[in-house]
C-alpha positions as CSV (number, residue, x, y, z in Angstrom):
1,X,18.7,39.2,52.3
2,X,19.5,35.4,52.9
3,X,19.5,32.8,50.9
4,X,17.4,29.6,52.0
5,X,17.1,26.6,50.8
6,X,13.8,23.9,50.2
7,X,14.5,21.1,50.1
8,X,11.6,19.3,48.7
9,X,10.5,14.9,48.9
10,X,8.5,15.1,45.8
11,X,6.2,12.2,45.3
12,X,3.0,13.6,45.6
13,X,3.1,16.4,43.1
14,X,0.1,18.7,43.6
15,X,0.9,18.6,47.2
16,X,4.3,19.6,46.7
17,X,3.7,22.6,44.6
18,X,1.2,24.1,47.3
19,X,3.9,23.6,50.1
20,X,6.4,24.9,47.9
21,X,4.4,27.9,46.5
22,X,3.5,28.8,50.5
23,X,7.3,28.3,51.7
24,X,8.6,30.9,48.7
25,X,5.7,33.1,49.4
26,X,6.5,33.3,53.1
27,X,10.4,33.8,52.4
28,X,10.3,36.5,49.7
29,X,7.8,38.7,51.8
30,X,10.1,38.3,54.0
31,X,13.0,39.7,51.8
32,X,15.0,36.3,51.2
33,X,16.0,34.7,48.0
34,X,15.2,30.9,47.4
35,X,16.2,27.8,46.1
36,X,14.5,24.6,45.8
37,X,16.3,21.2,45.3
38,X,14.5,17.6,44.9
39,X,14.9,14.4,46.7
40,X,13.9,10.8,46.4
41,X,11.9,10.8,49.9
42,X,11.5,12.5,52.9
43,X,14.1,10.3,54.5
44,X,16.8,11.9,52.5
45,X,16.0,15.3,53.2
46,X,18.2,15.9,56.5
47,X,20.9,14.0,54.2
48,X,20.6,16.7,51.5
49,X,20.1,20.1,54.1
50,X,23.7,18.4,55.6
51,X,25.3,18.6,52.4
52,X,24.1,22.0,51.2
53,X,24.8,23.5,54.9
54,X,28.6,22.5,53.8
55,X,28.5,24.7,51.3
56,X,28.2,27.4,53.1
57,X,25.8,29.0,50.3
58,X,22.6,29.1,52.4
59,X,21.2,30.9,56.0
60,X,18.3,28.4,56.6
61,X,16.4,25.4,54.9
62,X,12.7,24.6,55.0
63,X,12.0,20.7,54.8
64,X,9.3,19.8,52.0
65,X,6.9,16.5,51.7
66,X,3.8,14.4,52.1
67,X,4.0,10.4,53.8
68,X,0.5,9.5,54.2
69,X,0.3,6.5,56.3
70,X,-0.5,3.2,54.4
71,X,-0.9,-0.2,55.3
72,X,3.0,-0.7,56.5
73,X,4.8,0.1,59.2
74,X,7.0,1.7,56.5
75,X,4.6,5.1,57.7
76,X,6.0,5.0,61.2
77,X,10.1,4.8,59.5
78,X,9.5,7.6,57.5
79,X,7.9,10.5,59.9
80,X,9.6,9.5,62.4
81,X,13.7,8.9,61.2
82,X,13.1,12.1,58.6
83,X,11.9,14.2,62.2
84,X,14.6,12.7,63.9
85,X,17.4,13.3,61.2
86,X,15.9,17.3,60.9
87,X,15.8,17.8,64.8
88,X,19.4,16.4,65.3
89,X,20.2,18.7,62.6
90,X,18.4,21.9,64.1
91,X,20.2,21.0,67.5
92,X,23.8,21.2,65.6
93,X,22.5,25.0,65.0
94,X,20.9,24.9,61.8
95,X,17.6,27.0,60.7
96,X,15.6,24.4,59.3
97,X,11.3,24.7,59.0
98,X,10.1,21.1,59.4
99,X,6.7,21.3,56.4
100,X,7.0,17.5,56.1
101,X,3.3,16.4,56.3
102,X,2.5,13.2,58.1
103,X,-1.2,12.6,57.5
104,X,-3.8,9.7,57.5
105,X,-5.5,10.4,53.7
106,X,-4.8,12.8,50.8
107,X,-7.6,15.3,52.4
108,X,-5.6,16.2,55.2
109,X,-2.7,16.6,53.3
110,X,-4.9,19.3,50.7
111,X,-6.2,21.1,53.3
112,X,-2.5,21.2,55.4
113,X,-0.7,22.0,51.9
114,X,-2.9,24.5,50.3
115,X,-2.0,28.1,51.1
116,X,-5.3,29.5,51.4
117,X,-6.0,26.9,54.1
118,X,-3.0,26.0,57.1
119,X,-0.1,26.8,54.6
120,X,2.0,24.6,56.1
121,X,4.8,25.3,53.5
122,X,4.5,29.0,54.7
123,X,4.4,28.1,58.3
124,X,7.6,25.9,57.7
125,X,9.5,29.1,55.9
126,X,8.5,31.1,58.8
127,X,9.6,28.9,61.4
128,X,13.2,28.6,59.3
129,X,13.1,32.7,59.7
130,X,12.4,33.0,63.4
131,X,15.3,30.1,63.9
132,X,17.8,32.0,62.2
133,X,16.8,35.4,63.6
134,X,17.2,33.7,67.0
135,X,20.8,32.0,66.1
136,X,21.6,35.5,65.2
137,X,19.9,37.1,68.3
138,X,22.6,34.8,70.4
139,X,25.8,35.4,68.3
140,X,25.7,32.1,65.6
């Protein structure tokens, strides 16, 4: 059993609840334990994961959040930079599943967040598990 941390940027409560349910379900079904921590926004997720990793308490991470395109360039910055930060951490050897939805509207978010539909939270958790297993396979 490995302890995983779900780091969520809580902005859209109902979507986040579904993403977390999917992620928790996948992690617990695989026999792992789960903690959840909330950060102000998607840009803070990589920093929170880096800080949590320093504790040595977690074997893997799941990033959860929803970024919906608005009228300004802010969407591109948040979507791109949060993904870049997560990718940088994975390149440093952390097992992270990226479940941050970057969508055009709430209808797209609903389909992707709902565990009964696309279950992107569950998929992100499964990705984190797969990366952790790969890391262990290579002696990490």
